[in-house]
C-alpha positions as CSV (number, residue, x, y, z in Angstrom):
1,M,-30.3,23.3,-26.7
2,K,-27.0,23.0,-27.4
3,R,-25.7,21.9,-30.8
4,Y,-23.7,18.7,-30.7
5,H,-22.2,16.2,-33.1
6,Q,-19.7,13.2,-32.5
7,A,-16.5,13.0,-34.4
8,V,-16.5,10.6,-37.3
9,Y,-13.6,8.8,-38.4
10,D,-13.2,5.6,-40.8
11,E,-10.7,4.3,-38.2
12,P,-9.3,0.5,-38.6
13,L,-8.2,-1.4,-35.8
14,I,-4.6,-0.8,-34.4
15,F,-3.5,-4.1,-35.9
16,Q,-4.7,-3.0,-39.5
17,I,-2.4,0.2,-39.6
18,G,1.4,0.4,-39.7
19,H,4.1,-1.6,-41.7
20,K,6.4,-4.3,-41.1
21,G,9.6,-3.2,-39.1
22,E,8.0,0.1,-37.8
23,R,8.9,1.3,-34.4
24,G,7.7,3.8,-32.0
25,Q,10.5,3.4,-29.5
26,L,13.9,2.0,-30.0
27,V,15.3,0.4,-27.1
28,P,19.0,0.5,-26.5
29,K,21.0,-2.4,-26.1
30,V,22.1,-3.5,-22.9
31,E,25.6,-2.4,-21.9
32,A,28.3,-5.0,-21.5
33,E,28.8,-4.6,-17.6
34,I,25.2,-5.0,-16.9
35,Q,25.2,-8.0,-19.1
36,A,28.0,-9.4,-17.2
37,A,26.4,-9.0,-14.1
38,V,23.1,-10.2,-14.7
39,G,23.4,-12.7,-17.3
40,D,21.0,-14.2,-19.4
41,V,17.7,-12.7,-18.0
42,V,15.5,-15.0,-20.1
43,S,17.1,-18.1,-18.5
44,H,15.7,-17.3,-15.2
45,I,12.0,-17.6,-16.5
46,P,10.6,-21.2,-16.2
47,T,10.5,-22.8,-19.5
48,K,6.6,-23.6,-19.2
49,M,6.3,-19.4,-19.0
50,R,8.4,-18.5,-22.2
51,R,6.9,-17.7,-25.5
52,K,8.0,-20.1,-28.4
53,Q,7.8,-17.0,-30.5
54,P,7.6,-13.3,-29.9
55,P,4.1,-11.7,-29.6
56,A,2.5,-10.6,-32.8
57,L,2.2,-6.9,-31.9
58,P,1.4,-4.1,-34.1
59,E,4.0,-2.4,-35.9
60,V,3.3,1.4,-35.7
61,S,5.2,4.7,-35.1
62,E,4.3,6.8,-32.0
63,P,2.6,9.5,-34.0
64,E,0.3,6.7,-35.5
65,V,-0.6,5.5,-32.3
66,V,-1.0,8.7,-30.7
67,R,-3.4,10.0,-33.7
68,H,-5.3,6.3,-33.6
69,Y,-6.2,6.7,-29.9
70,L,-7.1,10.3,-29.8
71,R,-9.6,9.5,-32.8
72,M,-10.9,6.3,-31.3
73,S,-11.6,8.5,-27.8
74,Q,-13.2,11.2,-29.8
75,Q,-15.6,8.6,-31.0
76,T,-16.4,6.6,-27.9
77,I,-16.0,9.2,-25.3
78,G,-17.5,12.1,-27.2
79,E,-20.2,12.7,-24.6
80,L,-19.0,15.4,-22.6
81,G,-22.3,16.4,-21.0
82,F,-23.0,16.7,-17.2
83,Q,-21.8,14.1,-14.8
84,I,-25.3,12.8,-13.5
85,G,-24.7,9.4,-12.5
86,H,-26.9,6.7,-13.2
87,G,-28.2,3.2,-11.7
88,T,-26.8,4.3,-8.3
89,S,-23.1,4.8,-9.9
90,T,-22.1,8.0,-8.1
91,V,-20.0,10.1,-10.8
92,K,-18.8,13.4,-9.7
93,Y,-16.0,15.9,-10.5
94,N,-12.7,14.8,-9.4
95,P,-10.5,17.9,-8.5
96,K,-7.4,17.8,-10.8
97,I,-5.0,18.6,-7.9
98,N,-6.0,15.2,-6.5
99,E,-5.0,13.7,-9.5
100,Q,-1.6,15.5,-9.4
101,L,-1.0,14.3,-5.7
102,A,-1.8,10.6,-6.4
103,R,0.6,10.9,-9.4
104,M,3.5,12.4,-7.9
105,P,6.7,10.2,-8.5
106,S,7.4,10.1,-4.6
107,L,4.1,8.2,-4.4
108,T,4.0,6.2,-7.8
109,N,7.8,5.0,-7.2
110,I,7.1,3.4,-4.1
111,H,7.2,-0.5,-4.2
112,P,4.9,-2.8,-1.9
113,C,7.8,-4.8,-1.3
114,Q,10.2,-2.3,0.4
115,D,10.7,-2.2,4.2
116,E,7.9,-0.4,6.2
117,E,10.6,1.8,7.9
118,T,11.0,3.3,4.5
119,A,7.3,3.8,3.6
120,Q,6.2,5.7,6.7
121,G,4.8,8.3,4.8
122,I,2.3,6.2,2.6
123,L,1.6,4.2,5.5
124,E,0.4,7.3,7.4
125,V,-1.9,8.2,4.5
126,L,-3.5,4.7,4.7
127,Y,-4.0,5.1,8.4
128,Q,-5.5,8.5,8.4
129,V,-7.8,7.5,5.5
130,S,-9.0,4.6,7.9
131,R,-9.5,7.0,10.7
132,W,-11.7,9.3,8.5
133,F,-13.6,6.2,7.1
134,C,-14.4,5.0,10.8
135,E,-15.4,8.3,11.8
136,I,-18.0,8.5,8.7
137,S,-19.1,5.2,8.9
138,G,-19.1,4.3,12.5
139,F,-17.0,1.4,12.3
140,D,-13.6,0.7,14.0
141,E,-11.1,-0.7,11.5
142,F,-11.0,-0.9,7.7
143,T,-9.2,-2.9,5.0
144,F,-8.2,-1.5,1.9
145,Q,-7.7,-4.7,-0.3
146,P,-10.9,-4.8,-1.9
147,A,-10.7,-3.7,-5.4
148,G,-14.5,-2.7,-5.6
149,G,-18.0,-3.0,-4.6
150,G,-18.4,-6.6,-5.3
151,H,-14.9,-7.6,-4.1
152,G,-16.0,-5.7,-1.0
153,Q,-19.2,-7.6,-0.5
154,F,-17.2,-10.8,-1.1
155,A,-14.9,-9.8,1.9
156,C,-18.0,-9.2,4.1
157,A,-19.5,-12.4,3.1
158,S,-16.2,-14.1,4.0
159,I,-16.1,-12.6,7.5
160,I,-19.7,-13.7,8.1
161,K,-18.6,-17.2,7.2
162,A,-15.4,-17.2,9.3
163,F,-17.6,-15.5,12.2
164,H,-19.8,-18.7,12.1
165,K,-17.1,-21.1,11.6
166,L,-15.0,-19.8,14.7
167,N,-18.3,-20.1,16.5
168,G,-19.0,-23.7,15.5
169,E,-22.2,-22.8,13.8
170,L,-21.3,-22.5,9.9
171,E,-22.7,-26.0,9.0
172,Q,-26.1,-24.6,10.5
173,R,-26.0,-21.2,9.1
174,R,-26.2,-21.2,5.5
175,E,-28.4,-18.7,4.5
176,I,-27.8,-15.0,3.6
177,I,-30.9,-12.7,3.5
178,I,-30.9,-10.0,0.7
179,P,-33.4,-7.5,-0.7
180,V,-33.9,-8.0,-4.3
181,K,-33.2,-4.2,-5.0
182,S,-30.0,-4.4,-3.5
183,H,-27.1,-4.4,-5.9
184,P,-26.7,-7.7,-7.8
185,C,-23.1,-8.0,-6.7
186,I,-24.3,-9.1,-3.2
187,P,-26.0,-12.2,-3.9
188,A,-23.3,-13.0,-6.2
189,A,-20.7,-12.3,-3.8
190,A,-22.7,-14.4,-0.9
191,A,-23.2,-17.3,-3.3
192,I,-19.7,-17.6,-4.2
193,A,-18.7,-17.6,-0.4
194,G,-21.0,-20.5,-0.3
195,F,-24.3,-19.2,1.1
196,K,-27.8,-19.7,0.0
197,I,-29.7,-16.4,-1.1
198,I,-32.9,-15.6,0.6
199,A,-34.7,-13.0,-1.5
200,V,-36.9,-10.4,0.2
201,Y,-39.2,-8.2,-2.1
202,P,-40.0,-4.5,-1.3
203,D,-43.6,-2.9,-0.4
204,E,-45.2,-0.4,-2.6
205,Q,-43.1,2.4,-0.8
206,G,-40.0,0.8,-2.1
207,C,-38.8,-0.7,1.5
208,T,-38.3,-4.1,2.6
209,P,-41.3,-4.9,4.9
210,I,-40.7,-6.1,8.2
211,E,-42.6,-8.9,8.3
212,A,-40.7,-10.2,5.0
213,V,-37.5,-10.2,7.0
214,K,-39.0,-11.9,10.1
215,A,-40.4,-14.5,8.0
216,A,-37.0,-15.0,6.2
217,V,-35.3,-15.5,9.4
218,S,-34.4,-18.6,10.8
219,K,-31.8,-20.8,12.9
220,R,-30.2,-21.0,9.4
221,T,-29.4,-17.3,9.1
222,A,-26.0,-16.5,8.9
223,G,-26.8,-12.8,8.2
224,M,-28.4,-10.1,5.8
225,M,-26.6,-8.2,3.3
226,M,-28.1,-5.0,1.7
227,T,-27.7,-1.7,-0.2
228,N,-29.3,1.3,1.5
229,P,-30.5,3.4,-0.1
230,Q,-31.8,0.6,-2.3
231,E,-32.4,0.6,-6.1
232,F,-35.5,2.3,-5.9
233,S,-33.6,5.5,-4.5
234,V,-35.4,5.2,-1.1
235,F,-33.9,4.9,2.3
236,D,-35.2,1.8,4.0
237,N,-37.1,3.3,7.2
238,N,-37.3,-0.2,8.5
239,I,-33.7,-0.6,8.6
240,E,-33.2,-0.6,12.4
241,E,-35.8,-3.1,12.9
242,H,-34.2,-5.4,10.2
243,V,-30.8,-5.1,12.2
244,K,-32.6,-6.0,15.4
245,T,-34.3,-9.1,13.8
246,V,-31.0,-10.4,12.3
247,H,-29.3,-9.8,15.5
248,E,-31.7,-11.5,17.6
249,A,-31.4,-14.6,15.2
250,G,-27.7,-14.6,15.6
251,G,-26.7,-13.1,12.2
252,L,-24.7,-10.4,11.2
253,M,-25.6,-7.2,9.3
254,A,-23.4,-6.2,6.3
255,Y,-23.8,-2.6,4.5
256,D,-23.2,-2.0,0.8
257,M,-22.4,1.6,1.4
258,A,-22.2,2.5,-2.6
259,N,-25.0,4.6,-2.5
260,Y,-23.6,6.8,0.5
261,N,-23.0,10.1,-1.4
262,G,-26.4,11.7,-0.2
263,L,-25.6,10.5,3.3
264,F,-22.5,12.1,4.3
265,G,-22.6,13.4,8.0
266,I,-26.5,12.4,8.2
267,T,-26.5,8.5,9.1
268,R,-23.7,6.2,10.1
269,A,-23.8,2.5,9.1
270,G,-22.1,1.6,12.7
271,D,-24.5,3.7,14.7
272,I,-27.6,2.0,12.8
273,G,-26.2,-1.2,14.1
274,F,-24.5,-2.8,11.1
275,D,-21.5,-5.1,11.7
276,M,-19.6,-4.4,8.6
277,G,-19.8,-2.7,5.2
278,H,-17.9,-1.3,2.2
279,F,-17.3,1.9,0.5
280,N,-17.0,2.7,-3.1
281,V,-14.0,5.3,-3.0
282,H,-14.1,5.4,-6.8
283,K,-17.6,6.9,-6.6
284,T,-18.3,8.5,-3.3
285,F,-14.8,9.9,-2.3
286,S,-14.2,12.0,-5.7
287,S,-11.8,9.4,-7.3
288,P,-12.3,8.2,-10.7
289,H,-15.1,6.0,-11.7
290,G,-13.6,5.0,-14.9
291,S,-15.9,2.2,-16.0
292,G,-15.0,0.0,-13.1
293,G,-11.6,1.2,-12.1
294,P,-9.4,2.2,-10.7
295,G,-11.7,0.4,-8.4
296,S,-11.4,0.8,-4.6
297,G,-14.1,-0.8,-2.1
298,P,-12.5,-1.0,1.4
299,V,-14.3,-2.9,4.1
300,G,-14.8,-1.6,7.7
301,V,-16.1,-3.8,10.6
302,K,-16.9,-3.2,14.3
303,E,-14.5,-4.3,17.2
304,E,-15.5,-7.7,17.5
305,L,-14.7,-8.5,13.9
306,K,-11.3,-7.1,13.4
307,K,-9.6,-10.3,14.1
308,F,-11.1,-11.5,10.7
309,L,-9.9,-8.7,8.3
310,P,-7.5,-9.7,5.6
311,V,-3.9,-8.9,6.3
312,P,-1.9,-6.7,6.7
313,V,-3.7,-3.8,8.4
314,V,-1.9,-0.5,8.9
315,E,-1.6,0.6,12.6
316,F,0.0,3.2,14.5
317,D,1.8,2.5,17.8
318,G,2.3,6.2,18.7
319,G,5.8,6.4,17.1
320,K,5.7,4.9,14.0
321,Y,3.2,3.2,11.5
322,K,3.5,-0.7,10.8
323,L,2.0,-3.4,8.9
324,N,0.0,-5.9,11.4
325,Y,0.1,-9.2,9.8
326,N,-1.1,-11.0,13.2
327,K,-4.9,-11.3,12.7
328,S,-5.6,-14.6,14.7
329,H,-8.7,-15.4,12.4
330,S,-8.1,-13.3,9.3
331,I,-9.8,-14.4,6.1
332,G,-6.8,-14.3,4.2
333,K,-5.6,-12.1,1.3
334,I,-8.1,-11.2,-1.0
335,R,-6.0,-9.2,-3.1
336,G,-2.2,-8.6,-3.3
337,F,-0.6,-5.9,-1.0
338,Y,-2.8,-3.1,0.4
339,G,-5.3,-2.2,-2.3
340,N,-5.7,0.6,-4.6
341,V,-3.2,3.2,-2.6
342,G,-3.7,6.0,-5.3
343,N,-7.4,6.1,-4.5
344,A,-6.8,6.4,-0.8
345,V,-4.5,9.3,-1.7
346,R,-7.2,11.1,-3.7
347,A,-9.6,10.2,-1.0
348,L,-7.6,11.7,1.8
349,A,-6.8,15.0,-0.2
350,W,-10.6,15.4,-0.8
351,M,-11.7,14.8,2.5
352,M,-9.3,17.2,4.2
353,T,-10.4,19.8,1.4
354,M,-14.1,19.2,2.5
355,G,-13.7,18.8,6.3
356,A,-16.5,17.6,8.4
357,E,-18.9,20.3,7.6
358,G,-18.3,20.0,4.1
359,L,-18.7,16.5,3.7
360,R,-22.2,16.8,5.3
361,E,-23.1,19.5,2.8
362,V,-22.2,17.1,0.0
363,G,-24.8,14.8,1.4
364,E,-27.3,17.6,1.8
365,V,-26.6,19.0,-1.6
366,A,-26.8,15.8,-3.5
367,A,-30.2,15.2,-1.8
368,L,-31.2,18.7,-2.9
369,N,-30.2,18.2,-6.3
370,A,-32.1,14.9,-6.6
371,N,-35.2,16.3,-5.4
372,Y,-35.1,19.3,-7.6
373,L,-34.4,16.9,-10.5
374,A,-37.3,14.5,-9.5
375,K,-39.8,17.3,-8.9
376,K,-39.4,18.7,-12.4
377,L,-39.2,15.3,-14.0
378,A,-42.3,14.3,-12.6
379,E,-44.3,17.4,-14.1
380,I,-43.4,16.1,-17.7
381,R,-46.1,14.0,-19.3
382,G,-45.4,10.2,-19.2
383,I,-43.0,10.3,-16.3
384,R,-44.0,8.7,-12.9
385,M,-41.8,9.0,-9.8
386,L,-41.2,6.1,-7.9
387,M,-42.2,5.2,-5.0
388,G,-45.5,6.1,-3.3
389,E,-48.9,7.1,-4.5
390,T,-48.1,10.7,-5.0
391,P,-46.5,12.1,-8.5
392,F,-43.4,13.1,-6.2
393,R,-42.0,11.7,-2.8
394,P,-38.9,13.5,-1.4
395,R,-35.9,11.1,-1.7
396,A,-33.0,10.5,0.8
397,G,-29.7,9.4,-0.8
398,G,-29.3,11.8,-3.6
399,Q,-31.1,9.7,-6.2
400,A,-34.2,10.4,-8.4
401,E,-36.0,7.2,-9.8
402,F,-38.8,7.3,-12.1
403,N,-40.8,5.0,-14.4
404,L,-41.7,5.4,-18.0
405,D,-44.6,2.7,-18.3
406,E,-47.2,5.7,-19.1
407,L,-45.0,6.8,-21.8
408,K,-44.4,3.5,-23.2
409,D,-48.3,2.8,-23.3
410,E,-49.1,5.9,-25.0
411,T,-46.2,6.5,-27.4
412,G,-44.6,2.9,-28.0
413,I,-41.2,4.7,-26.9
414,G,-39.6,3.5,-24.0
415,L,-36.3,4.0,-22.2
416,Q,-34.1,2.4,-25.1
417,E,-35.2,4.9,-27.6
418,I,-35.1,7.6,-25.1
419,N,-31.5,6.7,-24.3
420,M,-30.4,6.8,-28.2
421,R,-31.7,10.4,-28.3
422,I,-30.1,11.5,-25.3
423,I,-26.8,10.7,-27.0
424,D,-27.7,13.1,-29.7
425,H,-27.6,15.8,-27.1
426,G,-24.3,14.8,-25.9
427,H,-25.0,13.5,-22.6
428,M,-24.7,10.1,-20.8
429,T,-27.4,7.6,-21.2
430,C,-29.9,6.7,-18.3
431,E,-29.1,3.3,-16.9
432,T,-31.9,1.5,-15.5
433,G,-32.1,0.0,-11.9
434,H,-30.4,-3.4,-11.4
435,H,-31.5,-6.7,-11.9
436,P,-34.1,-8.1,-11.1
437,Y,-36.3,-6.3,-13.5
438,I,-39.7,-6.5,-11.4
439,L,-41.4,-3.5,-13.3
440,T,-42.6,-3.7,-16.7
441,E,-40.9,-0.6,-18.0
442,N,-37.7,-0.8,-16.0
443,P,-37.2,2.6,-14.1
444,C,-34.3,5.1,-14.8
445,A,-32.1,5.8,-11.8
446,L,-30.6,9.3,-12.0
447,E,-28.1,10.5,-9.3
448,P,-27.1,14.1,-9.6
449,T,-24.2,14.6,-7.2
450,E,-23.1,18.0,-5.4
451,S,-21.0,18.7,-8.7
452,V,-24.2,19.5,-10.6
453,S,-25.4,23.2,-10.6
454,K,-28.9,24.2,-10.9
455,A,-28.2,25.6,-14.2
456,N,-27.0,22.1,-15.4
457,L,-30.1,20.4,-14.1
458,D,-32.4,22.9,-15.9
459,E,-30.6,22.2,-19.0
460,Y,-30.9,18.5,-18.7
461,I,-34.7,18.8,-17.5
462,K,-35.1,21.0,-20.8
463,M,-33.6,18.2,-22.7
464,W,-36.0,15.8,-21.3
465,K,-39.0,17.9,-22.1
466,Q,-37.8,18.1,-25.7
467,I,-37.4,14.4,-26.0
468,V,-40.8,13.5,-24.4
469,H,-42.5,15.9,-26.6
470,E,-40.7,14.5,-29.6
471,A,-42.1,11.0,-28.5
472,Y,-45.5,12.0,-28.5
473,T,-45.2,14.3,-31.7
474,N,-42.6,12.5,-33.9
475,P,-41.7,9.3,-32.5
476,E,-39.8,8.1,-35.7
477,V,-36.9,10.6,-34.5
478,L,-36.5,8.5,-31.5
479,K,-36.8,5.2,-33.1
480,T,-34.1,6.0,-35.7
481,A,-31.6,7.9,-32.9
482,P,-29.0,8.4,-32.5
483,H,-28.3,10.8,-35.4
484,N,-25.2,12.7,-34.1
485,T,-22.9,10.0,-33.4
486,A,-20.1,8.2,-35.4
487,Y,-22.1,5.0,-35.6
488,S,-26.0,5.2,-35.6
489,T,-26.7,1.7,-34.8
490,V,-25.6,-0.9,-32.8
491,D,-26.3,-4.7,-32.8
492,S,-27.1,-5.5,-29.0
493,T,-27.6,-8.9,-29.8
494,I,-23.8,-9.6,-30.1
495,A,-23.6,-9.4,-26.3
496,D,-25.8,-12.5,-25.7
497,D,-24.1,-14.7,-28.4
498,P,-20.6,-15.8,-27.3
499,Q,-20.1,-17.4,-30.7
500,R,-19.9,-13.8,-32.2
501,W,-17.4,-12.4,-29.6
502,A,-13.7,-11.8,-30.2
503,V,-11.8,-10.8,-27.2
504,S,-8.5,-10.7,-29.0
505,W,-6.8,-9.8,-32.3
506,R,-6.0,-13.6,-32.7
507,A,-9.5,-14.8,-31.8
508,Y,-10.9,-12.3,-34.3
509,L,-8.7,-13.7,-37.0
510,R,-9.8,-17.2,-36.2
511,K,-13.5,-16.2,-36.6
512,I,-13.0,-14.5,-40.0
513,K,-10.5,-17.4,-40.7
514,Q,-7.7,-15.5,-41.8
């Protein structure tokens, strides 16, 4: 295995370095002509919004700032291993040319308030991306406003609400059916929109039973919202029957397409019968995931639901591109302006590079990588693939999910200890499937995308073999891991105790009473 050790610095907080009066930048004084024309800018700020005294910012030089954050980054993002996404969070290589395009001054200097006549180029980009998304998903119109997956699902729940309100049935239809192995943001979004959640559980194959959905449907059903492939990395074979059942009851179907990377060119939500759904551009379409940002979760809808979309929507009349604010039953803005435009630029560059055939190949290679990884991991003692009775079942959707119950029973070593040892090899830890935890030792969810080569996967598998071997022969190594990081232990109980949080420097000083 490759030798790895994270950088170690005894690094103080930025507030604890520097000296009073030190500056990184000297801002020039305002010229007399500008001051005469503009006047006292501060006087234009409402009194209640003005600070009574300047903020207590760190006083450090520019070189100190650069060195500080470089050292911090080496300690916190020192894991530069393979980009094998976890927990259905697609992580892939993002071509640097796409970053360069998104950061061109001609794009970054555009202001959202400028006249649309002067922004035809970026409006064309947004329109073209929406056309690609419609073709890929089978939907008829998209909004770019949602800032991520949970936000996109909230938009879907709001559209479901507006649809039933227009039809005069909202008071009756207050329930949303959600498979429990969908992303947890879905029931959260539906609940915030005012719906009651009706949970349905998977069968032994990881699919949502047809009978369970039929039993959950009633005259109170507003719709069904679900992730597919679900958190067991299984594409629900009953999906078309679920759509039929909900539609016959008068409900709408919303698709969480965050796990779409392994489905490009293979299936479309609109063709299955879904009424709406969202993409995670910051995952699936080769834009930075960035630990939750810069997020983008555009929502697409079928023709009959266009009138409910947030405004404005970019349209083309054959001569020019325009922003249409005239949506008769719009749910209203759910975010300022038009969403994350930079990610739309990145997505368009990537899609145009790949083409239709290339996008389908993305799905095929992602599924192939997941199946190869699953097959090899299933051969390791203590690892059991999910779902099904056989040790290995081919996956659709580009994910490999497995359970460590057997390993935990035989060695006392579970996913937490293994994750600490994975860090010693310089790779990302394995995230579990999302809540609710309905298995004893919650499963690992690995998602090797098309960016990962067979050689990468072989080395990753080799690492797993070594760690599992240590679990059976020298478990103390795992129990005391990690050994090659800047900090060897983390008190995880802090996250569960708000009394120990300090979200700002001032809050920290109050806690230590300085």
